[in-house]
C-alpha positions in Angstrom: -53.2 76.8 -26.9 -51.2 78.9 -24.4 -51.3 79.6 -20.7 -50.7 83.1 -19.5 -50.7 84.7 -16.0 -48.9 87.1 -13.7 -47.6 86.1 -10.2 -45.4 87.6 -7.5 -41.8 86.4 -7.8 -41.4 86.3 -4.0 -44.4 83.9 -3.8 -42.8 81.6 -6.3 -39.5 81.6 -4.5 -41.1 80.8 -1.1 -43.5 78.2 -2.6 -40.8 76.0 -4.1 -38.3 76.3 -1.2 -36.1 78.9 -2.9 -33.2 77.1 -4.5 -32.9 74.3 -2.0 -32.0 71.0 -3.6 -35.1 68.8 -3.9 -35.0 65.0 -4.2 -38.2 64.9 -6.3 -39.5 67.1 -9.1 -41.4 70.3 -8.2 -44.7 70.8 -10.1 -46.4 74.0 -11.3 -50.1 73.4 -11.7 -52.4 75.9 -13.4 -56.1 75.2 -12.8 -57.9 78.0 -14.8 -57.9 80.7 -12.1 -55.4 79.4 -9.6 -51.7 78.6 -9.6 -50.3 75.8 -7.4 -46.7 74.9 -6.6 -46.3 71.3 -5.3 -43.1 70.0 -3.6 -42.4 66.6 -2.1 -40.0 65.5 0.6 -38.7 62.3 2.2 -39.2 60.3 -1.0 -42.8 61.4 -1.3 -43.8 60.9 2.4 -44.7 64.6 2.6 -46.3 66.8 0.0 -46.8 70.6 0.2 -48.9 72.7 -2.1 -49.1 76.5 -2.1 -52.0 78.1 -3.9 -52.5 81.7 -5.2 -55.3 83.2 -7.4 -54.5 84.2 -10.9 -56.5 85.5 -13.9 -58.5 83.0 -15.9 -56.3 81.0 -18.3 -55.8 77.5 -19.8 -54.9 74.7 -17.4 -51.5 73.0 -17.6 -49.1 71.0 -15.3 -45.3 71.0 -15.7 -42.1 70.3 -13.8 -40.2 73.3 -12.5 -36.5 73.3 -13.5 -33.7 74.4 -11.2 -32.8 77.0 -13.9 -36.2 78.6 -13.5 -35.9 78.6 -9.7 -32.4 80.3 -9.8 -33.6 82.9 -12.3 -36.5 83.9 -10.1 -34.2 84.1 -7.1 -31.8 86.4 -8.9 -34.5 88.8 -10.1 -37.1 88.9 -7.3 -35.6 91.9 -5.5 -35.7 94.1 -8.6 -38.9 92.8 -10.1 -41.8 91.9 -7.8 -44.0 90.5 -10.5 -43.4 88.0 -13.3 -45.5 87.6 -16.4 -45.5 83.9 -17.4 -46.4 82.6 -20.8 -46.4 78.8 -21.5 -46.9 77.5 -25.0 -45.6 74.9 -27.4 -42.4 76.9 -27.8 -41.6 76.8 -24.1 -41.9 79.0 -21.0 -41.3 82.7 -21.2 -40.8 84.9 -18.1 -41.2 88.7 -18.7 -40.2 91.2 -16.0 -40.4 94.9 -16.0 -40.2 98.0 -13.8 -40.7 101.7 -14.5 -37.2 101.9 -16.2 -36.2 98.4 -17.3 -37.3 95.1 -18.5 -36.0 91.5 -18.8 -37.3 88.5 -20.7 -36.0 84.9 -20.5 -37.2 81.9 -22.5 -36.9 78.3 -21.2 -37.4 76.3 -24.4 -37.4 72.9 -22.8 -40.4 72.2 -20.5 -41.7 68.9 -19.3 -45.5 68.6 -19.3 -47.0 66.2 -16.7 -50.2 65.5 -14.9 -51.5 66.5 -11.5 -51.9 63.7 -9.0 -55.0 64.1 -6.8 -56.2 62.0 -3.9 -60.0 62.2 -4.1 -62.1 62.8 -0.9 -64.1 59.9 0.5 -67.3 59.8 2.6 -65.4 58.1 5.4 -62.8 60.8 5.7 -62.7 62.4 9.2 -62.3 66.2 9.0 -61.4 68.4 12.0 -61.3 72.2 12.1 -58.4 73.7 14.1 -56.7 77.1 14.5 -53.9 77.5 11.9 -51.4 79.4 14.0 -51.4 76.8 16.8 -51.3 73.9 14.4 -48.2 75.3 12.7 -46.7 76.3 16.0 -47.0 72.8 17.5 -44.9 71.3 14.7 -42.0 73.7 15.2 -41.5 72.2 18.7 -41.6 68.5 17.9 -38.3 66.5 18.0 -37.0 66.0 14.4 -36.5 62.3 14.7 -39.0 59.5 15.5 -42.7 59.0 15.0 -45.7 60.9 16.3 -49.3 59.6 16.8 -52.1 62.1 16.2 -55.5 61.1 17.7 -59.0 62.4 18.0 -62.0 61.0 19.8 -65.7 61.6 19.2 -66.1 62.2 22.9 -63.6 65.2 23.1 -62.8 68.4 21.3 -59.1 67.9 22.0 -56.7 66.6 19.3 -53.6 64.9 20.9 -50.1 64.5 19.7 -47.7 61.9 21.3 -44.1 61.4 20.3 -43.0 57.8 20.5 -39.9 58.7 22.5 -42.1 59.9 25.3 -40.2 63.2 25.4 -42.8 65.3 23.7 -46.6 65.7 23.6 -49.1 68.3 22.7 -52.9 68.9 22.5 -54.9 71.2 20.3 -58.6 72.2 20.7 -60.8 71.6 17.7 -63.7 73.7 16.8 -66.1 70.8 17.4 -66.1 67.2 18.4 -65.3 64.8 15.5 -68.0 62.3 14.3 -65.7 59.3 15.0 -62.4 58.3 16.5 -59.4 58.5 14.3 -55.6 58.3 14.6 -52.5 58.2 12.4 -48.8 57.6 13.0 -46.4 59.9 11.0 -42.7 60.7 10.9 -42.1 63.7 13.1 -39.3 64.9 10.8 -41.6 65.0 7.8 -44.3 66.9 9.6 -41.7 69.4 11.1 -40.4 70.2 7.6 -43.8 70.3 5.9 -45.7 72.3 8.6 -42.9 74.0 10.5 -41.9 76.6 7.8 -45.2 78.0 7.0 -46.5 81.4 8.2 -50.3 81.1 8.9 -52.4 83.4 6.6 -55.8 82.1 7.7 -57.4 81.7 11.1 -58.7 78.2 10.7 -57.5 75.1 8.8 -58.8 71.6 8.4 -57.1 68.3 9.4 -58.4 65.3 7.5 -57.8 61.7 8.5 -58.3 60.3 5.0 -59.9 56.9 4.4 -56.8 55.9 2.4 -54.6 56.3 5.5 -53.1 59.7 4.6 -53.1 62.8 6.8 -54.3 65.9 4.9 -54.1 69.6 6.0 -55.7 72.4 4.0 -56.7 76.0 4.1 -57.8 78.2 1.2 -54.2 78.8 0.1 -52.3 75.7 1.3 -52.7 71.9 1.0 -50.4 69.3 2.6 -50.3 65.5 2.7 -48.3 63.2 4.9 -48.2 59.4 4.4 -48.5 57.2 7.4 -45.4 55.7 9.0 -44.9 52.0 8.3 -42.3 50.1 10.4 
């Protein structure tokens, strides 16, 4: 059984942070008609997933090698699309233009499993404008902790840095059903949220029952673990 799809090379490059050195493995996840690239930072305290639609194919999850990332970087200017075939013999990237073509096979691939945090009835979801959400995180100090809070009596989500040098507020689309708050590392949030160009008007912030902060839109999904002193 094989997995076959086509994807933009520039999307792959951006989704897995180019060729920046990563402390934890990057995962490529194919779920029938969508492709996900998942990266983690700060020893797993932050997780970022980029999602793009693809044609229907067989599901698979594997680790992304540094060699694959470098190959895509080197060819993305000349070849905007990559044809990807994953089978028992490895991963094959095929690239072509009107006058040339390149094919590269990566014989060694590591199959793994997707880790998912399931939703819970006690999760608190808040709908907020995406551009303002991303914009706020570009301004926060890179060190320290930040408390994010919502109240069922207000449509304002508040952000307070523990150093008392920075604070912010963001209007939600509606009042939440209950109070919620979480303390996260500002550096993790700045890295995860601060390098994303908003593609959709609204996104959803979820204070998860397990204590994790989740952010998602149609094509992005991010998780940040709570700060523990």
